[in-house]
C-alpha positions, -999 to 999 in steps of 0.1 A, spaced: 474 -712 491 490 -732 516 501 -768 510 504 -795 534 541 -801 528 570 -786 543 572 -765 510 546 -740 518 534 -713 493 512 -682 494 494 -661 470 504 -624 467 479 -597 461 487 -600 422 480 -635 424 514 -651 420 525 -678 442 559 -675 461 574 -707 476 582 -708 514 609 -731 526 604 -740 560 627 -760 582 615 -796 589 604 -799 625 624 -827 645 606 -845 671 613 -838 708 647 -850 714 640 -854 752 605 -863 762 591 -842 791 573 -865 818 546 -838 831 539 -857 865 519 -844 895 549 -828 911 557 -808 879 522 -796 876 523 -783 911 554 -765 902 536 -748 875 511 -734 899 535 -726 926 553 -691 934 576 -700 902 544 -705 880 553 -679 855 587 -692 849 574 -726 843 548 -716 819 574 -696 800 598 -725 800 569 -747 786 562 -722 760 597 -718 750 602 -756 749 573 -761 725 585 -732 704 622 -739 702 623 -769 678 655 -773 661 653 -790 627 671 -822 621 701 -806 605 708 -785 636 702 -815 659 727 -834 642 751 -806 642 747 -801 680 753 -839 685 782 -840 663 800 -810 683 793 -826 714 807 -859 703 837 -841 689 841 -823 721 840 -854 741 813 -840 764 802 -867 791 765 -872 800 766 -845 829 789 -812 827 789 -776 837 774 -753 811 788 -716 814 777 -686 793 801 -657 795 784 -626 780 808 -600 770 807 -583 737 777 -557 737 774 -561 775 807 -545 780 793 -513 765 775 -512 799 806 -518 820 789 -528 853 773 -557 830 808 -568 819 820 -592 845 856 -605 850 866 -639 841 874 -645 878 837 -643 888 831 -672 865 861 -692 875 850 -689 912 814 -702 905 828 -729 883 850 -743 908 822 -740 937 797 -761 914 822 -785 903 832 -794 939 794 -794 951 781 -817 921 814 -837 915 815 -824 879 848 -822 859 838 -813 825 829 -776 813 812 -764 783 818 -727 776 799 -705 753 808 -669 749 809 -639 725 844 -632 738 870 -649 714 897 -649 743 872 -663 769 885 -699 764 921 -688 771 913 -667 798 893 -690 819 916 -719 810 944 -698 830 921 -693 861 909 -730 863 924 -760 878 938 -788 854 913 -812 871 886 -793 852 883 -799 814 871 -771 795 854 -775 761 842 -749 737 831 -749 700 861 -735 680 845 -738 649 825 -707 656 843 -675 650 838 -656 682 858 -626 670 828 -617 646 810 -604 677 837 -583 693 831 -547 698 853 -527 676 860 -488 677 836 -487 646 809 -502 665 815 -480 695 812 -450 672 775 -460 663 764 -460 702 744 -487 717 729 -494 684 762 -501 668 775 -525 694 742 -547 697 746 -583 686 712 -582 667 727 -551 645 759 -567 639 738 -595 624 719 -575 605 746 -558 588 765 -591 581 762 -609 548 738 -635 546 764 -663 546 782 -649 577 749 -644 595 738 -680 589 771 -692 603 770 -673 633 734 -680 640 741 -717 636 770 -714 661 744 -696 685 721 -723 682 746 -751 690 757 -729 722 722 -728 732 713 -764 729 745 -777 746 742 -751 775 705 -764 778 717 -799 781 741 -793 810 736 -804 845 744 -771 860 743 -738 843 766 -707 852 759 -674 834 746 -639 837 708 -639 838 709 -602 822 715 -621 791 687 -635 769 707 -664 760 714 -676 794 678 -673 804 668 -691 772 691 -720 781 677 -722 816 641 -722 803 648 -751 777 669 -771 803 639 -769 827 614 -778 800 635 -808 788 644 -820 824 608 -814 839 625 -793 867 647 -764 871 685 -777 871 710 -761 897 723 -729 883 742 -698 895 734 -662 882 763 -638 886 742 -606 882 703 -610 887 
């Protein structure tokens, strides 16, 4: 049977009832106003993108605890209302060398959009543990670089043992599958916070071969009612 509460249950083939603990869905933190101009975008040349953005926005509903965690991290970092969101995809992407871009490519893009949109704060999300130090060295002091140091980025680093397993050994999904449940939860919560803070940025810079960067852009489009400025460094 299925109850009407958040603690749902189902009957097994043997008649036993097992509880399913489902997260409490939070209300939409940013209301989207679907006015006429937005509706026209859905039917235009980018109709499929806006359709996917709408679908992703409706499906991606962080529960109350995740929303509170993202807000806490944002407040702790001192992120202003408008900032640049940057996703550096290294990790498993570097297994295919042509997809592992140098930090200088990101630094150039950040400098350009900071001048164009008069933004001085940058939120960095990456699976590379040294991303903050490398980018900080390449950016002017006038730009404030933030990232969530509570997440252990070294967990996603590609090791020699991972490489020995080929592509299947270095994929983020496989590393999470092999991790213990507690570590997996910590990592996934960190990825969720990164995604939410990237989607809340005013301008997005990333590699759009990355599912996470595309997800952030789709969520940002959904919540803002229009596609924000963005820079894709590969596709």
